[in-house]
C-alpha positions as CSV (number, residue, x, y, z in Angstrom):
1,M,13.4,-4.2,-8.1
2,K,10.1,-1.9,-8.2
3,Y,6.6,-2.4,-9.4
4,A,3.8,-1.1,-10.1
5,L,0.5,-3.2,-8.7
6,L,-2.6,-1.8,-11.1
7,I,-5.3,-2.6,-9.2
8,Y,-8.7,-3.3,-11.4
9,L,-12.3,-3.6,-10.7
10,P,-15.2,-3.6,-12.4
11,E,-17.4,-0.8,-13.7
12,D,-20.0,-1.6,-11.3
13,A,-18.5,-2.2,-8.0
14,D,-19.6,1.4,-7.0
15,E,-23.1,0.0,-7.1
16,R,-22.7,-3.2,-5.6
17,F,-20.9,-2.0,-2.4
18,T,-21.9,0.2,0.3
19,P,-20.6,3.6,1.1
20,A,-19.7,1.6,3.9
21,E,-18.3,-1.2,2.6
22,Q,-16.0,0.8,0.5
23,T,-15.6,2.8,3.0
24,A,-14.4,0.1,5.0
25,V,-12.0,-1.4,2.0
26,M,-10.3,2.1,1.9
27,E,-9.7,2.1,5.6
28,E,-7.9,-0.9,4.9
29,C,-5.5,0.0,1.7
30,I,-4.4,3.3,4.1
31,E,-3.2,0.8,7.2
32,D,-2.1,-1.3,4.4
33,T,0.1,2.0,2.8
34,K,1.2,2.0,6.7
35,E,3.1,-1.2,7.0
36,T,4.0,-0.6,3.2
37,K,5.8,2.5,4.3
38,R,6.8,0.8,7.7
39,R,8.6,-2.2,6.0
40,G,11.0,0.6,3.0
41,H,9.0,-1.3,0.5
42,Y,6.0,1.5,-0.6
43,G,7.0,3.8,-3.6
44,G,4.4,5.7,-3.8
45,A,0.1,5.2,-4.9
46,A,-3.1,6.9,-5.9
47,R,-6.6,6.5,-6.3
48,L,-7.6,8.0,-9.6
49,S,-11.1,8.9,-9.8
50,A,-13.9,6.8,-12.4
51,T,-13.8,6.6,-16.1
52,K,-16.3,8.5,-16.8
53,T,-14.3,11.4,-15.8
54,A,-10.8,10.6,-18.5
55,V,-10.2,12.5,-21.6
56,S,-8.1,9.8,-23.8
57,I,-5.1,11.5,-26.0
58,R,-3.7,10.0,-29.6
59,N,-1.0,11.5,-30.9
60,R,-0.6,10.2,-34.6
61,G,1.7,11.9,-37.2
62,G,1.5,15.5,-36.1
63,K,-2.0,15.5,-35.3
64,Q,-4.3,15.1,-31.9
65,W,-6.7,13.7,-30.9
66,V,-9.2,13.6,-27.8
67,T,-11.5,11.7,-26.4
68,D,-13.9,11.6,-23.7
69,G,-13.7,8.9,-21.8
70,P,-10.6,5.7,-21.4
71,F,-8.3,4.1,-23.8
72,A,-10.5,1.3,-24.0
73,E,-14.2,0.5,-23.0
74,T,-13.9,-2.9,-20.5
75,K,-15.5,-4.3,-18.0
76,E,-13.3,-3.9,-15.0
77,H,-11.2,-0.4,-14.5
78,M,-8.2,0.5,-13.1
79,V,-9.0,2.6,-9.9
80,G,-5.6,2.9,-8.3
81,F,-1.8,1.8,-8.3
82,Y,0.5,1.2,-6.3
83,L,4.2,1.4,-6.5
84,L,6.4,-1.6,-4.7
85,D,10.4,-1.3,-3.9
86,C,10.2,-5.4,-3.8
87,A,12.9,-8.3,-3.7
88,G,11.5,-9.2,-6.6
89,I,7.9,-10.7,-8.5
90,E,7.3,-13.3,-6.0
91,E,7.6,-9.9,-3.2
92,G,5.3,-8.7,-5.4
93,K,2.6,-11.5,-5.9
94,E,2.4,-11.6,-2.2
95,Y,1.3,-7.9,-1.7
96,A,-1.0,-8.3,-4.3
97,R,-2.7,-12.1,-2.3
98,H,-3.6,-9.7,0.8
99,H,-4.5,-6.2,-1.3
100,P,-7.8,-5.2,0.6
101,T,-9.7,-4.8,-2.6
102,A,-9.2,-8.5,-3.2
103,K,-12.5,-7.9,-0.9
104,M,-13.8,-6.9,-3.7
105,G,-12.6,-8.9,-6.9
106,A,-10.0,-6.9,-8.2
107,T,-7.7,-8.0,-10.7
108,I,-4.0,-6.9,-9.7
109,E,-1.8,-6.9,-12.3
110,I,2.3,-6.6,-11.5
111,R,4.5,-5.0,-14.1
112,E,8.4,-4.7,-14.0
113,V,8.9,-0.4,-13.7
114,L,11.5,0.0,-16.4
115,Y,12.3,3.3,-15.5
116,S,11.3,5.9,-12.6
117,D,11.7,8.9,-11.7
118,P,14.9,8.9,-9.4
119,A,13.9,12.2,-7.3
């Protein structure tokens, strides 16, 4: 089964952690990704830019509305995601339990992927 692990951090995480602390966590994420690949569970990952760079698109009744910023204003924002091929949700939980962003107070949402590009 494929699972998406959606990683959320508080909006002020960049201010709460020094650049050195952020770099250390990112390096741990890279090592964690290498291990995930080695185990055959890796399906992709990405680090996202800040929400202030987002553009939200809403299509209704044949019209399109474009809004600068994220879809919803929240105290946490999605900073990245992983796609994993796991035996089940428990394996996804285990991965989330040890993810390096936990040190920064991350919330990791795990959702089963219902469809993915077969390529």
